[in-house]
C-alpha positions in Angstrom: 0.2 0.0 -0.4 1.2 4.0 -1.6 2.0 5.6 2.1 1.1 9.4 1.8 3.2 12.1 4.1 1.0 14.6 6.2 1.3 17.0 3.9 -0.8 15.2 1.5 -3.2 13.5 4.0 -3.6 17.4 5.1 -3.8 18.6 1.7 -6.2 16.1 0.7 -8.8 16.6 3.4 -8.6 20.6 2.3 -9.7 19.9 -1.1 -12.5 18.3 0.0 -13.7 21.0 2.3 -13.2 23.9 -0.1 -14.7 21.7 -3.0 -17.7 22.2 -1.1 -19.3 25.5 -2.3 -18.1 29.0 -1.4 -18.7 30.1 1.9 -19.2 33.4 0.7 -23.2 33.9 0.1 -24.8 35.8 -1.5 -26.3 39.1 0.4 -29.3 40.1 -2.0 -31.3 41.7 1.4 -28.6 44.6 1.9 -28.3 45.3 -2.1 -32.0 45.7 -2.7 -32.5 47.9 0.0 -29.4 49.9 -0.5 -31.3 49.9 -4.6 -35.4 51.2 -2.7 -33.3 53.4 -0.4 -31.5 55.3 -3.3 -34.4 55.5 -5.3 -35.7 57.0 -2.5 -32.7 59.1 -1.1 -33.7 60.7 -5.0 -37.2 61.1 -4.9 -36.4 63.5 -1.7 -33.8 65.7 -3.1 -37.0 65.9 -5.8 -38.9 66.8 -3.3 -36.6 69.4 -1.8 -35.7 71.1 -4.7 -32.2 70.7 -4.6 -29.1 69.0 -3.3 -29.0 67.4 -0.1 -25.1 66.4 0.5 -25.6 65.1 4.3 -28.0 62.0 2.6 -26.0 62.5 -0.8 -22.5 61.3 2.0 -24.5 59.1 4.0 -25.8 56.6 0.4 -22.4 57.1 -1.2 -20.3 55.2 1.5 -22.9 52.7 2.1 -22.4 52.3 -1.9 -18.9 52.3 -1.0 -19.2 49.4 1.8 -21.5 47.3 -0.4 -18.8 47.5 -2.4 -16.2 46.2 -0.8 -17.8 42.9 0.7 -18.7 42.1 -2.9 -14.7 42.4 -4.2 -13.8 41.0 -0.4 -16.4 38.0 -1.9 -14.6 37.7 -5.1 -11.2 37.6 -3.3 -11.8 34.8 -1.3 -14.1 33.2 -3.7 -10.9 32.7 -6.0 -8.5 32.2 -2.7 -10.6 29.2 -2.1 -9.7 28.3 -5.5 -6.4 28.3 -5.3 -6.0 26.3 -2.0 -8.6 23.7 -3.9 -6.0 23.6 -6.6 -3.5 23.4 -4.0 -4.7 20.7 -2.1 -5.7 18.4 -5.7 -2.1 19.0 -6.7 -0.4 17.6 -3.5 -2.7 14.9 -3.5 -2.7 13.9 -6.7 1.5 14.5 -6.6 1.5 12.1 -3.2 4.0 14.3 -0.9 7.0 12.7 0.2 6.7 9.5 2.5 7.7 10.7 6.1 8.9 7.2 6.8 11.5 8.6 4.1 11.9 11.6 5.3 12.6 9.7 9.4 15.0 7.8 7.7 17.4 10.3 6.1 16.9 8.7 2.7 15.2 11.5 1.0 18.0 14.3 0.0 18.0 18.2 0.7 15.8 18.9 -2.4 13.8 16.5 -1.4 13.0 17.8 2.5 13.3 21.2 0.9 10.9 21.1 -1.8 8.3 19.7 1.2 8.9 22.4 3.2 8.0 24.6 0.4 4.8 23.1 0.3 4.3 23.6 3.9 5.5 26.8 4.0 2.6 27.6 0.6 0.0 25.4 2.2 0.5 27.8 5.1 0.4 30.9 3.1 -3.1 30.0 1.3 -4.8 29.2 4.6 -3.9 32.2 6.1 -5.1 34.1 3.1 -8.4 32.7 3.5 -9.3 32.9 7.4 -8.0 37.0 6.5 -10.1 37.2 4.1 -13.1 36.0 6.3 -12.9 37.8 8.4 -11.8 41.1 6.8 -15.2 40.4 5.2 -17.2 39.1 8.2 -16.1 43.2 9.3 -17.1 44.7 6.3 -20.2 43.6 5.5 -21.3 44.6 9.7 -19.6 47.5 8.1 -21.9 47.9 5.1 -24.8 46.5 7.6 -24.3 49.6 9.6 -24.0 52.6 6.3 -27.4 50.9 5.1 -28.9 51.3 8.7 -27.7 54.9 8.3 -29.3 55.7 5.2 -32.7 54.7 6.0 -32.6 56.2 9.6 -31.6 59.6 7.4 -34.3 59.4 4.8 -36.8 58.9 7.2 -35.8 61.8 9.5 -36.4 63.4 6.1 -39.4 62.2 4.9 -41.2 63.6 8.7 -39.6 67.3 7.4 -41.1 66.5 3.3 -44.7 68.1 4.2 -42.5 71.2 6.2 -39.8 71.9 3.2 -42.3 71.6 1.0 -44.4 74.8 2.2 -41.2 76.5 2.5 -41.3 76.1 -1.4 -44.9 76.7 -1.7 -44.0 80.0 0.0 -41.3 80.6 -1.8 -42.2 79.7 -5.0 -39.7 79.0 -8.4 -37.4 80.9 -10.0 -35.5 80.8 -13.3 -32.1 82.4 -13.6 -31.5 85.6 -15.7 -30.6 85.3 -18.9 -27.7 88.1 -18.4 -26.5 86.9 -15.1 -27.1 83.3 -15.0 -28.3 83.5 -11.3 -32.0 83.6 -10.1 -32.9 87.7 -8.5 -33.1 85.7 -5.5 -29.8 84.8 -5.4 -28.5 88.0 -6.6 -30.8 89.7 -4.0 -29.1 87.4 -1.0 -25.9 88.3 -2.8 -25.8 91.8 -2.8 -27.3 91.1 1.1 -24.8 89.6 2.2 -21.8 91.8 0.7 -23.4 95.0 1.9 -23.0 92.7 5.7 -19.3 90.9 5.6 -16.7 92.9 3.5 -15.3 89.7 0.6 -11.6 90.6 -0.2 -10.9 87.6 -2.2 -14.1 87.8 -4.7 -17.3 86.0 -5.2 -18.2 83.1 -7.1 -22.0 82.6 -8.6 -22.9 81.2 -11.8 -20.6 78.3 -13.2 -21.7 76.8 -16.1 -21.9 73.4 -17.0 -21.9 72.2 -13.2 -25.1 69.8 -12.7 -25.4 71.2 -9.3 -26.7 74.1 -7.6 -23.9 76.8 -9.1 -25.3 75.4 -12.9 -28.7 76.6 -11.8 -28.1 80.2 -11.0 -29.1 79.3 -7.2 -26.1 79.4 -5.2 -22.8 81.5 -4.4 -19.5 80.8 -2.7 -17.7 83.4 -1.1 -14.2 83.2 -0.3 -12.5 83.7 2.8 -9.2 83.3 1.9 -7.4 82.5 -1.5 -5.3 80.1 -3.3 -7.1 77.6 -1.8 -5.1 77.9 1.8 -7.4 77.6 5.2 -7.9 81.6 6.3 -6.5 83.0 9.3 -8.0 83.8 12.7 -10.1 87.0 11.5 -10.8 85.9 8.3 -12.4 82.8 9.9 -14.2 84.8 12.1 -15.6 86.3 9.5 -16.6 83.0 7.5 -17.7 81.7 10.6 -20.4 85.6 11.3 -22.0 85.0 7.7 -22.7 80.7 8.6 -24.4 82.4 11.5 -25.9 85.1 9.5 -27.1 82.8 7.0 -28.4 80.0 9.7 -30.4 82.9 11.6 -31.4 84.5 8.5 -32.1 81.6 5.7 -35.9 80.8 6.7 -37.0 85.0 5.9 -34.5 85.1 3.0 -35.1 82.2 1.3 -31.7 80.3 1.7 -31.4 76.2 1.4 -28.5 74.8 2.5 -25.3 76.8 3.8 -21.7 75.1 3.8 -19.0 76.2 5.7 -15.6 74.7 6.6 -16.9 70.7 5.8 -20.5 70.8 8.0 -23.5 71.2 5.8 -26.0 73.4 7.0 -29.7 72.2 5.5 -32.1 75.4 6.4 -35.1 74.3 4.5 -35.4 71.4 7.8 -33.7 73.1 10.5 -31.3 70.6 11.4 -28.0 70.4 13.7 -25.2 71.2 11.0 -23.6 67.7 9.9 -20.2 67.1 8.9 -19.7 66.7 5.9 -17.1 63.3 3.9 -14.0 64.7 3.1 -13.9 65.3 -0.2 -9.8 66.4 -0.5 -8.5 69.8 -0.5 -9.6 72.9 1.5 -12.0 74.1 -1.3 -14.0 71.2 -2.3 -14.2 70.7 1.6 -15.9 74.7 2.2 -12.3 75.7 4.4 -11.7 78.4 2.1 -15.2 79.5 1.3 -18.8 79.8 2.1 -21.0 78.2 0.0 -25.0 79.5 0.0 -27.7 78.0 -1.9 -30.8 79.6 -2.1 -34.8 78.1 -2.5 
């Protein structure tokens, strides 16, 4: 009877284990929820007549988390297949007889081969173990992100009627052909500039922009230049402008503002929410106050 090495026996066992269907199961429930919540978020943005940046951040975070789970699933399937292939190859090759090793009848190259096979087996198994742990952690994170998105949508839906009344009060304005801005944006821009010095300028209409700038309903009030962080006095000016917008927003028809990476939704009156990091001082609104109007 042919004698198998311990390595070969282990490999056969591994092959049997990993020849079974993958331990990674599909997660249709979370993905179905995410698709529905994405539709709900789009419906809310339409009902609110503009961007809801905090909700977009939550939705994108949920989508990224779910995508990470999918990638780890694929990586795990690949790792399991490699272990199964290794196990099958070791089984078919028969490995090295342990009696031969102990009787020193094997040459050094054969012993080295066995050591390599053991090392390769351990590396593959460790990779599978790591991927399983990472996938579980990623799935938990994805579920938490989806729950947060669900919570944010429910909160916004609860305030929808109040927001619709506010929108009805101010009506809908189209941009002026000359400036590209709505009359409300022009009025609020002028009022802000009368009360707050703007030595670094103001940027409003932006052709081709898919957001509020392209609709003539947003202006950026620059607090510093060149993408630099504002100094103490400039930041104090930005803080004062942001506070003024929050205090007068519902009276004037301001929709939301963004300052220092914080999003203030004037429509709902909710507490400011920290936005996701967009990569630069300008993108994170540290050097300007963004003001959008209804």
